[in-house]
BAPAFI-212700 format. One record per residue (C-alpha): chain; y, z, x; residue in one letter; residue number from 0. Coordinates in steps of 0.5 Angstrom, whole numbers, always signed. Each point is the difference from the previous one (the first is absolute). Example, Ala and Ser with C-alpha at 12.3 -4.5 7.8 and 13.67 -1.06 7.14 Angstrom:
! residues 2
  doba     yy     zz     xx  kolvex  bake
     A     -9    +16    +25       A     0
     A     +7     -2     +2       S     1
This chain:
! residues 497
  doba     yy     zz     xx  kolvex  bake
     A    +35    +77     +0       M     0
     A     +7     +2     +2       I     1
     A     +4     +1     +7       P     2
     A     -1     +6     +4       K     3
     A     +8     +1     +0       E     4
     A     -1     +0     -8       T     5
     A     -5     +5     +0       E     6
     A     +4     +5     +5       A     7
     A     +6     -1     -5       E     8
     A     -4     +2     -6       V     9
     A     -3     +6     +4       L    10
     A     +7     +2     +2       R    11
     A     +3     +0     -6       L    12
     A     -5     +4     -4       F    13
     A     -1     +5     +6       H    14
     A     +7     +1     +2       A    15
     A     +5     -2     -5       E    16
     A     -5     +2     -6       K    17
     A     +0     -6     -4       W    18
     A     -5     -1     -6       R    19
     A     -5     -6     +0       V    20
     A     +4     -4     -5       G    21
     A     +7     +1     +4       T    22
     A     -4     -3     +6       I    23
     A     -3     -5     -3       A    24
     A     +6     -3     -4       D    25
     A     +5     +1     +7       Q    26
     A     -5     -4     +4       L    27
     A     -3     -5     -5       G    28
     A     -7     +3     +0       L    29
     A     -5     +1     -5       H    30
     A     -1     +7     -2       H    31
     A     -7     +0     +2       T    32
     A     +1     -3     +7       T    33
     A     +5     +6     +1       V    34
     A     -6     +5     -2       Q    35
     A     -5     -4     +4       R    36
     A     +4     +1     +6       V    37
     A     +2     +8     -1       L    38
     A     -7     +1     -2       H    39
     A     -3     -3     +6       Q    40
     A     +4     +5     +4       T    41
     A     -3     +6     -3       G    42
     A     +5     +1     -6       V    43
     A     -4     +3     -6       E    44
     A     +0     -3     -6       P    45
     A     +4     +5     -4       K    46
     A     +6     +0     +5       A    47
     A     +0     -7     -2       L    48
     A     +1     +1     -7       G    49
     A     -5     -4     -2       L    50
     A     -2     +0     -8       R    51
     A     -7     +1     -2       P    52
     A     -4     -6     -1       S    53
     A     -5     -1     -5       L    54
     A     -5     -2     +5       A    55
     A     +0     +7     +3       D    56
     A     -5     +3     -4       A    57
     A     -5     -6     +2       F    58
     A     +1     +0     +7       V    59
     A     -6     +5     +2       P    60
     A     -4     -5     -4       F    61
     A     +3     -6     +3       I    62
     A     -1     +3     +7       V    63
     A     -7     +2     -1       E    64
     A     -2     -8     -3       Q    65
     A     +3     -3     +6       L    66
     A     -4     +5     +5       E    67
     A     -6     -3     -3       K    68
     A     +2     -7     -1       Y    69
     A     +6     -2     +5       S    70
     A     +0     -7     -2       D    71
     A     +1     +2     -8       L    72
     A     +5     -4     -3       C    73
     A     +6     +3     -3       A    74
     A     -1     -4     -7       S    75
     A     -7     +3     +0       R    76
     A     +3     +7     +1       L    77
     A     +5     -1     -5       F    78
     A     -5     -2     -5       Q    79
     A     -4     +7     +2       M    80
     A     +6     +4     -1       V    81
     A     +3     -3     -6       K    82
     A     -7     +2     -3       D    83
     A     +1     +7     +2       R    84
     A     +7     +0     -3       G    85
     A     +5     -3     +5       Y    86
     A     +6     -2     -5       P    87
     A     +4     -4     +6       G    88
     A     +0     -7     +2       G    89
     A     -3     -4     +5       P    90
     A     +6     -1     +5       D    91
     A     +1     +7     +2       H    92
     A     -7     +2     +0       F    93
     A     -1     -6     +5       R    94
     A     +5     +4     +5       R    95
     A     -3     +6     -1       V    96
     A     -7     -3     +2       V    97
     A     +3     -3     +6       A    98
     A     +3     +7     +2       R    99
     A     -7     +3     +0       H   100
     A     -5     -6     +2       R   101
     A     -3     +2     +7       P   102
     A     +3     -4     +5       R   103
     A     -5     -4     +5       K   104
     A     +0     +3     +7       P   105
     A     +3     -6     +5       A   106
     A     -5     -3     +3       E   107
     A     +0     -1     +8       A   108
     A     -3     -5     +4       F   109
     A     -3     -1     +7       H   110
     A     +3     -6     +4       R   111
     A     -5     -5     +0       L   112
     A     -2     -3     +7       K   113
     A     -4     -6     +1       T   114
     A     -3     -3     +7       L   115
     A     +3     -7     +3       P   116
     A     -2     -6     -4       G   117
     A     -4     +5     -5       E   118
     A     +4     -1     -6       Q   119
     A     +6     -4     -4       A   120
     A     +3     +1     -7       Q   121
     A     +1     -6     -5       V   122
     A     +5     +0     -6       D   123
     A     +4     -5     -4       W   124
     A     +8     +2     -1       A   125
     A     +4     -4     -6       H   126
     A     +7     -2     +2       F   127
     A     +3     -3     -6       G   128
     A     +0     -8     -2       K   129
     A     +1     -6     +4       L   130
     A     +3     -6     -4       Q   131
     A     -3     -7     +3       I   132
     A     +3     -6     -4       G   133
     A     -1     +2     -7       R   134
     A     -6     +5     +1       A   135
     A     +1     +7     +1       E   136
     A     -5     +3     +4       R   137
     A     -2     +7     +2       T   138
     A     +1     +2     +7       L   139
     A     -5     +4     +3       W   140
     A     -1     +3     +7       A   141
     A     -7     +1     +3       F   142
     A     +0     +6     +5       V   143
     A     -5     +2     +5       M   144
     A     +1     +5     +5       V   145
     A     -4     +3     +6       L   146
     A     -1     +7     -1       S   147
     A     +0     +2     +7       Y   148
     A     +6     -4     +3       S   149
     A     +3     -1     -6       R   150
     A     +1     -8     +1       Q   151
     A     +2     -3     -6       V   152
     A     -1     -7     -3       F   153
     A     +4     -3     -5       L   154
     A     -1     -6     -4       R   155
     A     +3     -2     -7       F   156
     A     -3     -4     -6       F   157
     A     +2     -3     -6       L   158
     A     -6     +4     -4       G   159
     A     -5     +6     +1       A   160
     A     -6     -4     -2       S   161
     A     -7     +0     +4       M   162
     A     +2     -6     +4       P   163
     A     +6     +3     +2       F   164
     A     -3     +7     +2       F   165
     A     -6     -4     +4       V   166
     A     +6     -4     +4       R   167
     A     +4     +6     +1       G   168
     A     -7     +3     +4       H   169
     A     -1     -6     +4       I   170
     A     +7     -1     +2       D   171
     A     +1     +8     +2       A   172
     A     -7     +0     +4       L   173
     A     +3     -6     +4       A   174
     A     +6     +3     +1       F   175
     A     -3     +6     +3       F   176
     A     -5     -4     +4       G   177
     A     -6     +4     -3       G   178
     A     -3     +4     -5       V   179
     A     +0     +7     -2       P   180
     A     -7     +3     -2       R   181
     A     +3     +3     -6       V   182
     A     +5     -2     -5       L   183
     A     +3     +5     -5       L   184
     A     +2     -2     -7       Y   185
     A     +3     +3     -6       D   186
     A     -4     -1     -6       N   187
     A     +3     -7     -2       L   188
     A     -4     -6     -4       K   189
     A     +0     -4     +6       S   190
     A     -4     +5     +4       A   191
     A     -3     +4     -5       V   192
     A     -3     -3     -7       L   193
     A     -3     +7     -3       E   194
     A     +0     +7     +2       R   195
     A     -4     +6     -3       H   196
     A     +1     +6     +5       G   197
     A     -4     -2     +6       D   198
     A     -3     -6     -3       I   199
     A     +4     -6     +2       I   200
     A     +0     -8     -2       R   201
     A     +4     -4     +5       F   202
     A     +3     -7     -1       N   203
     A     -6     -5     +2       P   204
     A     +5     -4     +4       R   205
     A     +2     +6     +4       L   206
     A     -7     +2     +2       I   207
     A     -1     -8     +2       E   208
     A     +7     +1     +5       L   209
     A     -3     +7     +2       A   210
     A     -7     -3     +2       A   211
     A     +4     -6     +4       Y   212
     A     +4     +5     +4       Y   213
     A     -5     +5     +1       R   214
     A     +5     +6     -3       F   215
     A     -1     +5     -5       E   216
     A     +4     +0     -6       P   217
     A     +2     +8     -2       R   218
     A     +4     +1     -6       P   219
     A     +3     +7     +0       V   220
     A     -2     +6     -5       A   221
     A     +4     -1     -7       V   222
     A     +7     +4     +0       A   223
     A     -1     +0     +7       R   224
     A     +6     -4     +3       G   225
     A     +1     +4     +6       N   226
     A     -6     -3     +3       E   227
     A     +3     -6     +1       K   228
     A     +7     +3     +1       G   229
     A     +1     -5     +6       R   230
     A     +1     -6     -4       V   231
     A     +4     +3     -5       E   232
     A     +5     +2     +5       R   233
     A     -1     -6     +3       A   234
     A     +2     -4     -7       I   235
     A     +6     +5     +0       Q   236
     A     +2     -2     +7       Y   237
     A     +0     -7     -2       V   238
     A     +4     +1     -6       R   239
     A     +6     +4     +4       S   240
     A     -1     -4     +7       S   241
     A     -2     -7     -2       F   242
     A     +1     -2     -7       F   243
     A     +7     +4     -2       A   244
     A     +6     -5     +0       A   245
     A     -4     -6     +4       R   246
     A     +1     -7     -2       T   247
     A     -5     -6     +0       Y   248
     A     +0     -7     -2       S   249
     A     -7     +0     -2       D   250
     A     -7     +3     +0       L   251
     A     -1     -3     +7       A   252
     A     +6     +2     +3       D   253
     A     -1     +7     -3       H   254
     A     -7     +1     +3       N   255
     A     +3     -3     +7       R   256
     A     +5     +6     +0       Q   257
     A     -6     +5     -2       A   258
     A     -4     -3     +6       F   259
     A     +6     +1     +5       E   260
     A     +2     +7     -3       W   261
     A     -7     +3     +1       T   262
     A     +0     -3     +7       T   263
     A     +6     +3     +2       T   264
     A     +4     +5     -4       T   265
     A     -7     +3     -3       S   266
     A     -3     +0     +6       G   267
     A     +5     +3     +4       D   268
     A     +1     +7     -4       R   269
     A     -3     +6     +3       A   270
     A     -7     +2     -1       W   271
     A     -1     +6     -4       I   272
     A     -5     +3     +5       E   273
     A     +4     -1     +6       D   274
     A     +7     -1     -1       R   275
     A     +1     -3     +8       S   276
     A     -5     -6     -2       R   277
     A     +2     -5     -5       T   278
     A     -5     -3     -5       V   279
     A     +0     -7     +3       R   280
     A     -3     +4     +7       E   281
     A     -5     +4     -4       V   282
     A     -2     -6     -4       F   283
     A     -2     -4     +6       E   284
     A     -4     +5     +2       G   285
     A     -4     +1     -6       E   286
     A     -1     -8     -1       R   287
     A     -6     +1     +5       S   288
     A     -3     +5     -5       N   289
     A     +0     -5     -5       L   290
     A     -6     -4     -2       L   291
     A     +0     -8     +2       P   292
     A     +2     -5     -5       L   293
     A     -5     -5     -3       P   294
     A     +1     -7     +3       D   295
     A     +2     -3     -6       E   296
     A     +5     +3     -6       H   297
     A     -3     +2     -6       F   298
     A     +0     -5     -6       P   299
     A     +5     +1     -5       V   300
     A     +2     -4     -6       H   301
     A     +1     +0     -8       D   302
     A     -5     -3     -3       R   303
     A     +1     -3     -8       L   304
     A     -3     -5     -4       D   305
     A     +5     -4     -4       V   306
     A     -1     -6     -5       E   307
     A     +4     -6     +1       I   308
     A     +3     -3     -6       G   309
     A     +2     -8     -1       K   310
     A     +5     +1     +5       T   311
     A     -2     +0     +8       P   312
     A     +2     +7     +1       Y   313
     A     -3     +7     +1       A   314
     A     +4     +6     -2       R   315
     A     +0     +6     +5       F   316
     A     +4     +6     +0       D   317
     A     +6     -3     -4       L   318
     A     +0     -7     +3       N   319
     A     -3     -6     +0       D   320
     A     -4     -4     +5       Y   321
     A     -2     -7     +0       S   322
     A     -7     -3     +1       V   323
     A     -3     -7     +0       P   324
     A     +1     -3     -7       H   325
     A     -8     -1     +0       D   326
     A     -1     +8     +0       R   327
     A     +3     +1     -7       T   328
     A     -4     +2     -6       Q   329
     A     -4     +5     +4       R   330
     A     +0     +7     +3       T   331
     A     +2     +1     +8       L   332
     A     +0     +6     +4       T   333
     A     +7     +2     +3       V   334
     A     -1     +4     +7       I   335
     A     +7     +3     +2       A   336
     A     +2     +4     +6       D   337
     A     +8     +2     +1       I   338
     A     +2     -7     +3       E   339
     A     -5     -5     -3       T   340
     A     -3     -2     -6       V   341
     A     -7     -4     +0       R   342
     A     -3     -3     -6       I   343
     A     -7     -2     +0       V   344
     A     -6     -2     -4       E   345
     A     -7     +2     +2       N   346
     A     +1     +0     +7       N   347
     A     +4     -6     +1       E   348
     A     +8     +1     +2       L   349
     A     +4     -4     -5       V   350
     A     +7     +2     +1       A   351
     A     +4     +5     +5       T   352
     A     +7     +2     -1       H   353
     A     +5     +5     +3       L   354
     A     +0     +6     -5       R   355
     A     +7     +1     -4       S   356
     A     +2     +7     -2       W   357
     A     +5     -3     -5       D   358
     A     -2     -1     -7       R   359
     A     +0     -6     -4       G   360
     A     +0     -5     +6       Q   361
     A     -4     -6     +0       Q   362
     A     -3     +0     +7       I   363
     A     -3     -8     +1       E   364
     A     -3     -4     +6       T   365
     A     +3     -7     -1       P   366
     A     -6     -3     +1       E   367
     A     -3     +3     -6       H   368
     A     +6     -3     -4       L   369
     A     +0     -7     +3       D   370
     A     -8     -1     -2       R   371
     A     +2     +2     -7       L   372
     A     +5     -5     +0       T   373
     A     -4     -5     +3       A   374
     A     -6     +2     -5       E   375
     A     +5     -1     -6       K   376
     A     +2     -6     +2       K   377
     A     -7     -3     +1       R   378
     A     -1     +3     -7       A   379
     A     +6     -4     -3       R   380
     A     -2     -6     +3       Q   381
     A     -7     +0     -3       H   382
     A     +2     +2     -7       R   383
     A     +5     -6     +0       G   384
     A     -6     -5     +3       L   385
     A     -4     +3     -6       D   386
     A     +5     -1     -5       R   387
     A     +2     -7     +2       L   388
     A     -8     -2     +0       A   389
     A     +0     +2     -7       K   390
     A     +6     -2     -3       A   391
     A     +1     -7     +4       V   392
     A     -7     -2     +3       P   393
     A     +3     -6     +4       S   394
     A     +4     +5     +4       S   395
     A     -7     +2     +4       Q   396
     A     +0     -8     +2       A   397
     A     +7     +0     +2       F   398
     A     +0     +7     +4       L   399
     A     -6     -3     +4       R   400
     A     +4     -6     +2       C   401
     A     +6     +4     +2       L   402
     A     -5     +5     +4       A   403
     A     -3     -7     +4       E   404
     A     +7     -2     +1       R   405
     A     +2     +7     +4       G   406
     A     +5     +2     -6       Q   407
     A     +1     +8     -1       N   408
     A     -4     +2     -6       M   409
     A     +3     +6     -2       G   410
     A     +7     -3     -1       S   411
     A     -3     -6     -3       N   412
     A     -4     +4     -5       T   413
     A     +6     +4     -2       S   414
     A     +4     -6     -1       R   415
     A     -5     -3     -5       L   416
     A     +0     +7     -3       L   417
     A     +7     -1     -2       Q   418
     A     -1     -7     -2       L   419
     A     -5     +3     -5       L   420
     A     +4     +5     -3       D   421
     A     +6     -5     -1       A   422
     A     -4     -6     -2       A   423
     A     -6     +2     -3       G   424
     A     -7     -1     +1       A   425
     A     -1     -7     -3       V   426
     A     +6     -3     +3       A   427
     A     -2     +3     +7       L   428
     A     -7     -3     -1       E   429
     A     +2     -7     -2       D   430
     A     +5     +0     +6       A   431
     A     -5     +2     +5       L   432
     A     -5     -5     -2       V   433
     A     +6     -5     +1       E   434
     A     +2     +2     +7       V   435
     A     -8     +0     +2       L   436
     A     -1     -7     -3       E   437
     A     +6     -2     +4       H   438
     A     -2     +4     +6       D   439
     A     +7     +3     +0       A   440
     A     -3     +7     +2       V   441
     A     +7     +4     +0       H   442
     A     +3     +5     -4       I   443
     A     +6     -4     +0       G   444
     A     -3     -6     -3       A   445
     A     -3     +5     -6       V   446
     A     +7     +3     -1       R   447
     A     +3     -8     -1       Q   448
     A     -6     -2     -4       V   449
     A     +1     +6     -5       L   450
     A     +8     -1     +0       D   451
     A     -1     -7     -1       K   452
     A     -5     +1     -6       R   453
     A     +5     +5     -3       R   454
     A     +6     -5     +0       S   455
     A     -4     -5     -3       E   456
     A     -1     +5     -6       L   457
     A     +7     +2     +0       G   458
     A     -2     +7     +1       L   459
     A     +5     +5     +4       P   460
     A     -2     +2     +7       P   461
     A     -5     +6     -1       P   462
     A     +2     +7     +1       V   463
     A     -5     +5     +3       T   464
     A     +0     +7     -4       V   465
     A     -2     +5     +5       A   466
     A     -5     +5     -3       L   467
     A     +0     +8     +3       S   468
     A     -7     +1     -1       S   469
     A     -5     -3     +5       D   470
     A     -5     +1     -5       E   471
     A     +3     -5     -5       H   472
     A     +3     -4     +5       R   473
     A     -7     -2     +3       D   474
     A     -3     -1     -7       L   475
     A     -3     -7     +0       V   476
     A     +1     -4     -7       I   477
     A     -4     -6     -1       T   478
     A     +4     -5     -5       P   479
     A     -3     -4     -5       H   480
     A     +2     -7     -3       A   481
     A     +4     +1     -7       L   482
     A     -4     -5     -3       S   483
     A     -5     +5     -1       T   484
     A     +4     +4     -5       Y   485
     A     +2     -7     -3       D   486
     A     -7     -1     -1       A   487
     A     -1     +7     -3       L   488
     A     +6     -1     -5       K   489
     A     -3     -6     -2       T   490
     A     -7     +3     -2       Q   491
     A     +3     +5     -4       G   492
     A     +4     -5     -4       N   493
     A     -7     -3     -1       N   494
     A     -3     +6     -2       D   495
     A     +5     +1     -5       H   496
């Protein structure tokens, strides 16, 4: 399309100045076909335009005849048909010829739809770009419900358009209105309509549950009949221009707070389209009494997902990890989440509750879960130490029993005995423990003195502890044997020889 001023200049130059089509196109920077179209629309004969004969002219009657029979016949199929009949031209010019002769569908007019107060509301989603939360990029969707009679708008933003958000939008909208319209009108979105064949509709089961709970009728519009829900479409345009444009907000909660303020002030104060002397707010207050009453309790809404808990006590849900008690590892738990809270259950038992995070890669933890795991690991290490001492150094059991009777700390003494075991060896530690038990000098310091004294008598250097990085190797128990065994084997071998 070109401006009206340019069209007027084309007509002036052609009729008053007698310029040719090509001259007009060159001087005004237009394509010659644009100039021809403008002149042709004002009744100028093709001959006066100096148009060259087209290769398709001979086939125009055939094209018109086929388009009258089959108005939706595509140009590529027509091109093949005329090629079979001898058309020598190419497809690009032929498409323009077909477009000129294709019958135009008459413009369709619609009655303005009128509804009774409290009778109907219209519902739809609207996409509003992306929202960065920490390391996560979330899609920002607006749930919009508008009462068809008063045009009162409800607006709330969500970080997704899944079914739980769709249901939560309904719950919040009906609470905002203070009642339930008798009919809710939807586009054929998947949250409402799973499948449709003509008038046969398969609704989303969750929407049917919601409709049964609030006693409204879900009604999808006819296919390709967006005018039937024009009120919510215009409401979304109004939201984009009057609310969302050039608005700043700190987070999603702040955005929804501003949306609520806008719907109760700016949106409510606009003139009602049926009577400009009244505001939408005034009409809505009158309509409220015609809405169906709300149930006593809200409809339950949540995401539900079975998750496998691995070796670490965390449940993965929606890009984040949520802690669970350490005794729930290696099993399947169920995550039940709403917009604010993530609950983790096993069968009917609640095992963990967390605030929901909309970031990604986060570990949301309950300190109690980690403290219990740490304590359990400490007890496990202590038990492993006692087992190792009992196998390598039998007298350690009697030694530790005496320490326990005297009120000594078993954990620290077990750890120090293990250090002596690593440094001096099992045989030396066993001999030292036997000696201190015989002299009733049951103290870890006495054991160290005995070990140091015997190493000094043998002229040995102080022991050096070699730390092993692997717990598996460090906890191995090696029972030493007397070297005389090998001497005996050597003597036996010599005799055989």
